[in-house]
Structure formats: structure tokens, C-alpha cells
C-alpha positions in Angstrom: 64.0 2.7 44.8 67.7 2.9 44.4 69.8 0.1 42.9 70.7 -2.7 45.3 73.9 -2.2 47.3 75.4 -5.4 48.9 76.9 -5.1 52.4 80.5 -5.4 51.3 80.7 -2.5 48.7 82.2 0.9 49.4 80.4 3.3 51.6 78.9 6.2 49.7 79.2 9.9 50.2 77.2 11.9 47.7 77.8 15.5 46.9 74.9 17.5 45.4 74.5 21.3 44.7 73.7 23.7 41.9 76.2 24.2 39.1 79.3 26.0 40.0 78.5 25.9 43.7 82.0 24.5 44.6 81.4 20.7 44.7 84.6 19.9 42.8 86.8 22.1 45.1 85.2 20.7 48.2 85.9 17.2 47.2 89.4 18.1 46.1 90.3 19.4 49.5 88.5 16.6 51.3 90.4 14.0 49.2 93.7 15.7 50.1 92.7 15.6 53.8 91.7 12.0 53.6 95.0 11.1 51.9 97.0 12.7 54.8 95.1 10.3 57.1 96.2 7.3 54.9 92.8 6.9 53.3 92.4 6.6 49.5 88.8 7.1 48.5 87.4 6.4 45.0 85.7 9.1 43.1 82.9 9.2 40.5 81.7 12.4 38.7 78.3 12.3 36.8 78.3 14.3 33.7 75.4 15.5 31.6 77.3 16.2 28.5 80.2 14.6 26.7 83.5 16.5 26.3 83.8 17.7 29.8 87.3 16.9 31.1 88.8 17.8 34.5 91.6 16.4 36.5 90.1 14.1 39.2 90.9 14.8 42.9 92.2 11.3 43.3 94.6 9.0 41.3 93.2 8.1 37.9 92.9 4.4 38.9 90.5 5.4 41.7 88.5 7.8 39.4 85.9 7.4 36.7 83.2 9.5 35.1 79.7 8.5 34.3 77.5 10.2 31.6 73.8 10.5 32.5 73.0 11.5 28.9 69.3 12.0 28.2 68.3 11.1 31.8 68.8 13.8 34.5 71.7 13.2 36.9 69.3 12.5 39.9 67.4 9.8 38.0 70.8 8.4 36.8 72.2 8.1 40.3 68.9 6.5 41.6 69.3 3.7 39.0 73.1 3.4 39.0 74.3 4.0 42.6 74.6 0.3 43.3 76.7 -0.3 40.2 79.0 2.6 41.1 79.5 1.3 44.6 80.3 -2.2 43.3 82.9 -0.6 40.9 84.6 1.0 43.9 84.5 -2.2 46.0 87.9 -3.6 44.8 89.6 -0.2 44.9 88.5 1.7 48.2 86.3 1.5 51.2 84.9 5.0 50.5 83.3 6.3 47.3 82.8 10.1 46.8 80.2 10.7 44.2 79.7 14.2 42.6 76.4 14.7 40.8 75.8 17.4 38.3 72.9 18.5 40.5 70.8 20.4 38.0 67.3 20.0 39.5 66.6 21.5 43.0 63.3 19.5 43.2 65.0 16.2 43.2 67.5 14.6 45.7 70.0 11.9 44.7 70.6 10.9 48.4 69.8 7.2 49.3 69.1 6.2 52.8 72.3 4.2 53.0 74.6 7.1 51.9 75.8 10.2 53.6 74.4 13.2 51.7 76.4 16.5 51.4 74.8 19.6 50.0 77.2 22.3 48.7 75.9 25.8 48.6 77.7 29.0 47.2 77.4 31.7 49.8 77.3 34.4 47.2 73.9 33.0 46.0 72.3 34.7 49.1 70.4 33.3 52.1 66.9 33.5 50.4 68.2 31.3 47.6 69.8 28.7 49.9 66.5 28.1 51.7 64.7 27.4 48.5 66.8 24.6 47.0 64.4 22.0 48.4 65.3 18.3 49.1 69.1 18.8 48.3 69.4 20.7 51.5 66.4 19.4 53.5 67.5 15.8 53.2 71.3 16.2 53.4 73.5 15.1 56.5 75.9 17.9 55.9 75.6 21.4 54.4 78.9 22.9 53.1 78.9 26.6 52.7 81.6 27.6 50.1 83.3 30.8 49.1 83.5 32.0 52.7 86.3 34.4 51.5 83.7 36.3 49.4 81.3 37.3 52.2 81.7 38.5 55.8 81.7 36.3 58.8 78.3 37.7 59.8 76.9 36.8 56.5 78.3 33.2 56.8 76.7 32.9 60.3 73.4 34.0 59.0 73.5 31.7 56.1 74.3 28.9 58.5 71.3 29.7 60.6 69.1 29.5 57.5 70.5 26.1 56.5 69.9 24.9 60.0 66.3 26.1 60.0 65.7 24.2 56.7 67.5 21.1 58.0 67.7 21.0 61.8 69.2 17.5 61.7 72.1 18.5 59.4 75.5 20.0 60.2 76.8 23.1 58.5 80.6 23.3 57.6 81.9 26.5 56.1 84.5 25.8 53.4 87.2 28.0 51.6 87.7 26.4 48.2 91.0 28.4 47.6 92.7 27.5 50.9 91.1 24.3 51.9 89.9 25.8 55.2 87.1 23.6 56.5 88.4 20.3 55.0 89.5 18.9 58.4 86.1 19.7 59.9 84.2 18.1 56.9 86.3 15.0 57.2 85.6 14.6 60.9 81.8 15.1 60.3 81.8 12.6 57.6 83.6 10.1 59.7 81.0 10.5 62.3 78.1 10.2 59.9 79.7 7.2 58.2 79.9 5.4 61.4 76.2 5.8 61.8 75.3 4.3 58.4 73.7 1.0 58.8 74.8 -1.5 56.2 71.7 -3.1 54.5 70.9 -6.6 55.7 69.7 -7.6 52.2 70.1 -6.7 48.6 67.7 -3.8 49.0 69.5 -0.7 50.2 66.3 1.2 50.9 64.7 4.2 49.1 65.6 7.7 48.1 65.3 10.2 50.9 63.0 12.4 48.8 60.9 11.2 45.8 61.4 12.9 42.5 58.4 14.7 40.9 55.5 12.4 40.3 56.0 10.2 37.3 59.2 10.5 35.3 59.7 13.9 33.7 59.4 13.6 30.0 61.9 16.3 29.4 64.5 14.5 31.7 63.9 11.6 29.3 64.7 13.6 26.2 61.4 15.3 25.3 61.9 18.3 23.0 58.4 19.3 22.1 56.9 22.2 24.0 53.6 21.9 25.9 53.1 18.2 24.8 53.8 15.3 27.0 54.2 12.1 25.2 52.8 8.9 26.8 
């Protein structure tokens, strides 16, 4: 179960994807597009390690980082999503959350958030269809680095994503020029309008359960071939 999210807190858009897939660039261009439309979203980035410092895509008073530490980012978000939304409440109506997204078996998307999966087209079509719940449970699949592949390859990758997640929408994105940001903003607007605010303190469940029981390695286990109770 995800943390409680009261009705009045900021709406959540969560971005997941493998490392270096283009999540930060996607959010940067989306934030710029929303700013031109007189919207000022808040932003949270989940880190795994200390010492990582990047310029946030929004003003500093609307941005913060969160360190998952010994716990994997997906488990961290499942526990802290409500607190992050409450932090954004007094600052913005929309909160963009970027997860480190290290594990393709898990999915950080709660039922009451809009989930965005970001995939690097250069990883290949076969790899995209194997990422699991990050794609299968997402509302939107953003295909980045469209400048690195042909239009035909982009179209075929979009077909693969649509087969894995027929209910999702595919948006191609150029992280260098921002092409696709307008289409992504429009799609998120549509999806956010369909999000039903919880009627109680319980915001529902994760769309896909993590592996059975907590992974001892996610919780800091170092020993090989031994699972501690």
C-alpha cells in the first residue's frame, strides 16, 4: 500500500525508467512547456546515492531531492509518496516525481498518480518489451532519442510499447530540441483530469506489487547466497 494522500494535496505525475533513459530531459522540457502555460509544477527527484547534484528543471523553491539510501527507489516511493505530495501542497497543484528507476520488476506508480515510463529508443525494441510493470502499468510511454534512430524504427518501437500496454499512449520525444513536449503536456492534462481524488486517507495500492516479501538486498544485505530473516 502507498502512503495516504489527502484530497487536497498536489496531483502526482511519476516518471520511471532505466538509468540514463532520458527522464531528466523529458521533465525539463515538460516543465518549460507548462511554464509557458502559466503552470508552475513542483519537482522531486529520488536519488540512490549522496553527492549527485544537478540543476532542477523548476525554480529551487519548487524543487527538492529525496535520498532512498539503503532502500530501493521503488520501495522508497511506495512509503513516501504521500509525504512528497503533502510537501508540494503549499507550492503547486502538480508534482513531478522522478525516480531512479533501477529495478524493472517493480513499479512505483500508485493508482492515484499518472505514470510515465521513459524509454531510450537506442536500447532496441526487444529490450523495451522486457521492462515489465514500468511499461505495462504506465499511462504514457515516452520514447526518447528519436534523433538517433529512423522514423521507421520509432514507429516499430511505438507498436511494441502499444502491444505491451494497450491502454497507454506513446509519445516520441527529442531531448535535445524538446520536440514532443507539447504532446506530452496535452496527454498528461487529459490523464490528470481522469484521476479520481481519494475519498478517504487511503489512496489505494500500487498498480503492480513488488517481488514477494521485501528484497533483502534492497534493504542493505551484502552477504552472497544468504538471506537473513
